[in-house]
N, CA, C and O atoms as a MOPAC input file, in Angstrom:
PM7 MOZYME 1SCF
protein

 N    -16.96200 1    -1.54000 1    44.54900 1
 C    -17.28600 1    -2.62000 1    44.07000 1
 C    -17.82600 1    -2.93200 1    42.70700 1
 O    -18.68500 1    -3.81100 1    42.64200 1
 N    -17.14200 1    -1.87300 1    40.77700 1
 C    -17.28600 1    -2.60700 1    40.10000 1
 C    -15.42800 1    -2.67100 1    40.21200 1
 O    -14.64600 1    -3.47100 1    39.69900 1
 N    -15.28400 1    -1.98200 1    40.72400 1
 C    -13.48800 1    -2.37500 1    40.28200 1
 C    -13.27000 1    -4.26600 1    41.38800 1
 O    -12.90900 1    -5.37600 1    40.99800 1
 N    -13.55100 1    -3.93800 1    42.28100 1
 C    -13.91800 1    -5.29100 1    42.93800 1
 C    -14.35600 1    -7.07800 1    41.37900 1
 O    -13.68500 1    -8.09300 1    41.18900 1
 N    -15.42300 1    -6.70900 1    40.82600 1
 C    -15.63800 1    -7.46800 1    40.23700 1
 C    -14.79600 1    -7.44400 1    38.94000 1
 O    -14.83700 1    -8.32400 1    38.08000 1
 N    -13.66500 1    -5.80400 1    38.88300 1
 C    -13.44800 1    -6.38600 1    37.63600 1
 C    -11.88000 1    -6.77500 1    38.04100 1
 O    -10.90900 1    -6.89500 1    37.29500 1
 N    -11.98100 1    -6.93900 1    39.57300 1
 C    -10.33100 1    -8.30100 1    39.99100 1
 C    -11.03900 1    -9.22500 1    39.60600 1
 O    -11.13300 1    -9.30600 1    38.38100 1
 N    -11.74300 1   -10.18500 1    40.37200 1
 C    -12.08000 1   -10.84100 1    40.05100 1
 C    -12.61300 1   -12.07400 1    39.12500 1
 O    -12.73200 1   -13.29300 1    39.00200 1
 N    -12.77600 1   -11.13600 1    38.72300 1
 C    -12.94800 1   -11.76800 1    36.82100 1
 C    -11.41100 1   -12.82700 1    36.51800 1
 O    -10.91800 1   -13.95500 1    36.51800 1
 N    -11.26300 1   -11.67700 1    36.33500 1
 C     -9.02000 1   -12.10500 1    36.00100 1
 C     -8.50400 1   -13.84900 1    36.90800 1
 O     -7.77900 1   -14.73200 1    36.45100 1
 N     -9.10700 1   -13.80700 1    38.05000 1
 C     -8.72200 1   -15.02200 1    39.79000 1
 C     -9.20500 1   -16.11500 1    39.05900 1
 O     -8.56800 1   -17.12700 1    38.76700 1
 N    -11.21100 1   -15.66700 1    38.58000 1
 C    -11.57300 1   -16.34200 1    38.37600 1
 C    -11.37700 1   -17.49300 1    36.86100 1
 O    -11.74800 1   -18.66400 1    36.77400 1
 N    -10.74100 1   -16.72400 1    35.91900 1
 C     -9.98200 1   -17.50700 1    34.69300 1
 C     -9.06300 1   -18.24000 1    34.88700 1
 O     -8.96500 1   -19.40500 1    34.50000 1
 N     -8.03900 1   -17.41300 1    35.72300 1
 C     -7.14400 1   -18.43600 1    35.99900 1
 C     -6.98400 1   -19.70500 1    36.68600 1
 O     -6.18600 1   -20.64100 1    36.63800 1
 N     -8.45900 1   -19.27800 1    37.61200 1
 C     -8.38400 1   -20.67700 1    38.18500 1
 C     -8.98100 1   -21.86200 1    37.81100 1
 O     -8.66600 1   -22.99200 1    38.18400 1
 N    -10.11900 1   -21.44500 1    36.83100 1
 C    -10.49900 1   -22.24300 1    35.29500 1
 C     -9.18500 1   -23.31500 1    34.29400 1
 O     -9.09500 1   -24.44200 1    33.80700 1
 N     -8.50700 1   -22.27000 1    34.41300 1
 C     -7.44000 1   -22.41500 1    33.20000 1
 C     -6.30400 1   -23.21300 1    33.81000 1
 O     -5.64200 1   -23.87600 1    33.01000 1
 N     -5.90800 1   -23.27100 1    35.30400 1
 C     -5.46800 1   -23.73100 1    36.44900 1
 C     -5.82900 1   -25.81000 1    36.30900 1
 O     -5.27100 1   -26.87200 1    36.03200 1
 N     -7.10000 1   -25.24400 1    36.72600 1
 C     -8.09700 1   -26.58300 1    36.64400 1
 C     -7.93300 1   -27.15600 1    35.27900 1
 O     -7.76600 1   -28.37200 1    35.18300 1
 N     -7.95700 1   -26.58000 1    34.45500 1
 C     -8.26300 1   -27.24900 1    32.85100 1
 C     -6.65800 1   -27.73200 1    32.76400 1
 O     -6.37100 1   -28.88700 1    32.44800 1
 N     -5.86800 1   -26.94500 1    33.01000 1
 C     -3.82100 1   -27.84600 1    32.60500 1
 C     -3.66400 1   -29.20800 1    33.94600 1
 O     -2.95900 1   -30.21200 1    33.85300 1
 N     -4.35100 1   -28.90900 1    34.84700 1
 C     -4.50100 1   -29.76700 1    36.01600 1
 C     -4.98400 1   -31.12800 1    35.09000 1
 O     -4.24200 1   -31.89600 1    34.47700 1
 N     -6.08000 1   -31.15600 1    35.16900 1
 C     -7.20100 1   -32.83500 1    34.52700 1
 C     -6.47100 1   -32.61700 1    33.06400 1
 O     -6.75700 1   -33.60200 1    32.38300 1
 N     -5.90500 1   -31.99900 1    32.55600 1
 C     -5.34100 1   -32.49200 1    31.28700 1
 C     -3.53400 1   -32.95700 1    31.85100 1
 O     -2.43900 1   -33.27000 1    31.38400 1
 N     -3.96300 1   -32.81100 1    32.64300 1
 C     -1.91000 1   -32.64700 1    32.87300 1
 C     -2.48000 1   -34.68800 1    33.53600 1
 O     -1.91400 1   -35.71800 1    33.17100 1
 N     -3.68800 1   -34.59600 1    34.51600 1
 C     -3.69500 1   -36.25200 1    35.58700 1
 C     -4.09700 1   -37.16800 1    34.10400 1
 O     -3.74200 1   -38.34600 1    34.12500 1
 N     -4.83200 1   -36.65700 1    32.81000 1
 C     -5.49900 1   -37.52300 1    31.68100 1
 C     -4.08000 1   -37.63200 1    31.74100 1
 O     -3.85200 1   -38.30300 1    32.74800 1
 N     -2.93200 1   -37.30100 1    31.15200 1
 C     -2.06600 1   -37.62600 1    30.38400 1
 C     -0.99600 1   -38.70100 1    31.06900 1
 O     -0.13300 1   -39.26500 1    30.39600 1
 N     -1.16000 1   -38.89600 1    32.41400 1
 C     -0.31100 1   -39.20500 1    32.97800 1
 C     -1.25300 1   -40.67500 1    33.05800 1
 O     -0.66300 1   -41.74200 1    33.22400 1
 N     -2.75200 1   -40.63100 1    32.92800 1
 C     -3.28000 1   -41.44400 1    33.31300 1
 C     -2.94600 1   -42.95100 1    32.51200 1
 O     -2.78000 1   -44.08300 1    32.96600 1
 N     -2.92200 1   -42.08100 1    30.25400 1
 C     -2.46500 1   -42.59400 1    28.75700 1
 C     -1.45400 1   -43.32800 1    29.91400 1
 O     -1.73000 1   -44.40300 1    30.44800 1
 N      0.24500 1   -42.23100 1    30.30300 1
 C      1.41000 1   -42.80300 1    30.27200 1
 C      1.61800 1   -44.48600 1    31.24100 1
 O      2.31200 1   -45.47100 1    30.98700 1
 N      0.70600 1   -44.19600 1    32.33200 1
 C      0.41800 1   -45.50000 1    33.37600 1
 C      0.24000 1   -45.89600 1    32.42400 1
 O      1.29200 1   -46.28900 1    31.91900 1
 N     -1.25200 1   -46.13800 1    31.34600 1
 C     -1.46900 1   -47.42800 1    30.92600 1
 C     -1.01400 1   -47.98500 1    29.88200 1
 O     -1.34800 1   -49.08400 1    29.43800 1
 N     -0.08300 1   -47.10300 1    29.36800 1
 C     -0.20400 1   -47.46100 1    27.78900 1
 C      1.97300 1   -48.17200 1    28.92100 1
 O      2.11400 1   -49.33900 1    28.55400 1
 N      3.00400 1   -47.85300 1    29.71300 1
 C      3.11500 1   -48.68100 1    30.90400 1
 C      2.95500 1   -49.93200 1    31.00800 1
 O      3.76500 1   -50.73000 1    30.53600 1
 N      1.74900 1   -50.32200 1    31.72500 1
 C      1.39300 1   -51.08700 1    31.50800 1
 C      1.27000 1   -52.26600 1    31.15800 1
 O      1.45700 1   -53.45800 1    31.40400 1
 N      0.69800 1   -51.12600 1    30.16600 1
 C      0.87300 1   -52.63700 1    28.49200 1
 C      1.71300 1   -52.92200 1    28.46300 1
 O      1.97800 1   -54.10800 1    28.65800 1
 N      3.01300 1   -51.64600 1    28.09600 1
 C      4.51600 1   -52.76300 1    27.86100 1
 C      4.97700 1   -52.87100 1    28.78000 1
 O      6.18600 1   -52.99400 1    28.58300 1
 N      4.71800 1   -52.91200 1    29.91500 1
 C      5.13900 1   -54.34600 1    31.14000 1
 C      4.60400 1   -55.42100 1    30.58800 1
 O      5.40800 1   -56.33200 1    30.38900 1
 N      3.92100 1   -55.54100 1    30.39300 1
 C      2.95000 1   -56.48700 1    30.19200 1
 C      3.67100 1   -57.86300 1    28.89400 1
 O      4.11600 1   -59.01100 1    28.88000 1
 N      3.39700 1   -56.84400 1    28.08700 1
 C      4.63700 1   -57.47200 1    26.33200 1
 C      5.68000 1   -58.12800 1    26.55600 1
 O      6.02800 1   -59.27800 1    26.29000 1
 N      6.33100 1   -56.94100 1    27.27900 1
 C      7.60900 1   -57.53400 1    27.80300 1
 C      7.93900 1   -58.94600 1    28.88300 1
 O      9.02500 1   -59.46600 1    29.13500 1
 N      6.98400 1   -59.19500 1    29.22700 1
 C      6.90200 1   -60.47900 1    30.22500 1
 C      6.53900 1   -61.18200 1    29.47000 1
 O      7.14300 1   -62.25500 1    29.44900 1
 N      5.34400 1   -60.99000 1    28.41300 1
 C      5.27900 1   -62.14600 1    28.00800 1
 C      5.92900 1   -62.18500 1    26.82000 1
 O      5.65000 1   -63.16000 1    26.12200 1
 N      6.82300 1   -61.30700 1    26.32600 1
 C      7.94100 1   -61.98300 1    25.26000 1
 C      8.86700 1   -62.43600 1    25.82100 1
 O      9.75400 1   -62.72800 1    25.01900 1
 N      9.13700 1   -62.66800 1    26.92600 1
 C     10.29500 1   -63.27800 1    28.43500 1
 C      9.72000 1   -64.66000 1    28.86800 1
 O     10.24100 1   -65.28400 1    29.79300 1

């Protein structure tokens, strides 16, 4: 019983870490896509 709890804690921490990384990646991708849209708008505007 105690061993099970001992084993589940690291896995939960791993899952939380993975979720955090995933959300960070999503945020970065959103920022990049926004930047790309701005750049495209600027390019089309200057042309």
